[in-house]
C-alpha positions in Angstrom: 26.8 -49.6 34.6 23.6 -51.4 34.8 22.0 -51.6 31.2 18.9 -49.7 32.0 17.2 -46.6 31.0 14.7 -45.5 33.5 13.9 -42.2 32.3 13.5 -40.4 28.4 14.0 -36.7 28.2 12.4 -34.9 25.3 13.4 -31.0 24.4 10.4 -29.2 23.4 9.7 -25.9 22.7 6.5 -25.2 24.2 5.9 -27.4 27.4 2.0 -26.2 27.6 1.8 -27.2 23.9 3.6 -30.8 24.7 1.8 -31.9 27.8 -1.3 -31.4 26.5 -0.2 -33.1 23.3 0.4 -36.3 25.3 -2.0 -35.4 28.0 -5.5 -34.6 26.6 -4.7 -36.2 22.9 -2.9 -39.2 23.5 -4.5 -40.2 27.1 -1.2 -40.5 28.9 -1.7 -39.7 32.8 0.6 -36.9 34.2 0.5 -34.3 37.1 1.1 -31.5 34.5 3.9 -29.0 34.8 5.8 -29.0 37.7 9.4 -28.1 39.1 8.8 -24.8 39.0 10.2 -23.3 42.0 13.5 -25.0 41.2 16.4 -23.3 39.4 20.1 -24.7 39.3 22.6 -22.2 40.3 25.4 -24.1 38.4 23.9 -24.1 35.3 21.2 -22.0 35.2 18.6 -24.5 34.3 15.1 -24.2 35.7 13.4 -27.4 36.9 10.1 -27.0 35.4 9.3 -30.1 33.7 6.3 -32.4 33.1 6.6 -36.2 33.8 4.6 -38.7 32.5 4.8 -42.2 34.1 4.9 -45.0 31.6 4.1 -48.8 32.0 7.6 -51.2 33.0 8.0 -48.0 35.6 10.0 -46.1 32.8 9.2 -42.4 32.8 8.9 -40.0 29.7 10.3 -36.6 30.8 9.2 -32.9 28.7 11.6 -30.1 29.3 11.7 -27.1 27.6 14.8 -27.5 25.0 16.5 -24.2 26.3 16.4 -25.6 29.7 17.5 -28.8 28.5 20.5 -27.4 26.8 21.8 -25.5 30.0 20.9 -28.7 32.2 23.9 -30.5 30.3 26.1 -27.6 29.7 25.8 -27.5 26.1 25.1 -25.3 23.0 21.1 -25.6 21.8 21.0 -26.9 18.4 18.5 -27.7 16.0 16.1 -29.9 16.6 15.9 -33.0 14.1 13.5 -35.9 14.3 15.5 -38.4 12.3 18.2 -39.3 15.1 16.2 -41.4 17.7 12.7 -42.8 17.5 10.5 -44.2 20.1 8.3 -47.3 19.8 4.7 -47.5 21.0 3.7 -51.7 20.9 0.3 -51.7 19.8 -1.7 -55.3 20.0 -3.0 -55.6 16.4 -2.5 -54.1 13.3 -5.9 -52.5 13.6 -5.2 -51.1 16.7 -1.9 -49.3 14.8 -4.3 -47.8 12.4 -6.5 -46.3 15.4 -3.7 -44.9 17.7 -2.7 -43.1 14.5 -5.8 -41.9 13.6 -5.7 -40.6 17.5 -2.1 -39.6 17.4 -3.3 -37.5 14.2 -6.2 -35.8 15.8 -4.7 -34.8 18.5 -1.8 -32.6 16.8 1.0 -35.0 15.7 1.8 -35.6 12.1 2.4 -38.7 10.3 5.3 -39.3 8.5 5.0 -42.7 7.0 1.9 -44.8 6.6 1.1 -48.2 8.3 1.7 -50.5 6.4 3.7 -54.4 6.5 7.3 -54.0 6.9 9.4 -56.6 4.8 10.4 -58.2 8.7 6.3 -59.2 9.6 5.8 -55.7 11.6 2.9 -53.3 10.6 3.9 -50.1 11.5 3.9 -46.4 10.8 5.6 -43.5 12.3 4.7 -39.8 13.4 6.0 -37.0 14.9 4.8 -34.5 18.2 4.4 -31.3 18.0 8.2 -30.6 18.6 8.8 -33.4 15.6 10.3 -36.2 18.1 9.8 -39.5 15.6 7.7 -42.6 17.2 6.6 -45.7 15.5 3.4 -47.5 16.2 3.7 -51.4 15.6 2.7 -54.6 15.8 4.8 -57.9 15.2 2.4 -60.0 13.4 4.8 -63.1 14.0 4.2 -62.7 17.9 
């Protein structure tokens, strides 16, 4: 198996709200909600999804929580923000602060204030409207 990930799918409760957060609040590009015409006859999942192309070719997919569970043939479980965090790079300490302020203005929740970590990384954490955990970080040694 290749050591490569080309998309990350986040389960969301309200697809419209989540698209607004990432597109309008964070300024990430997307064509919006697509795939409404698709339905998986095997799993029962709808194809309605939002796709955000990220730098480096990675895709962020937003998929309704119930559809992701159906698509994987698993029961829908309770969301937990401490199972995974996604990192967003910043080019300076000031940019970390600016981006966290942007996130908060867009409706994200700051969970840990930005500060210099003992290993030389200045970072802070936030959750999106569905509780997914992100860290915005700047490595002071680079």
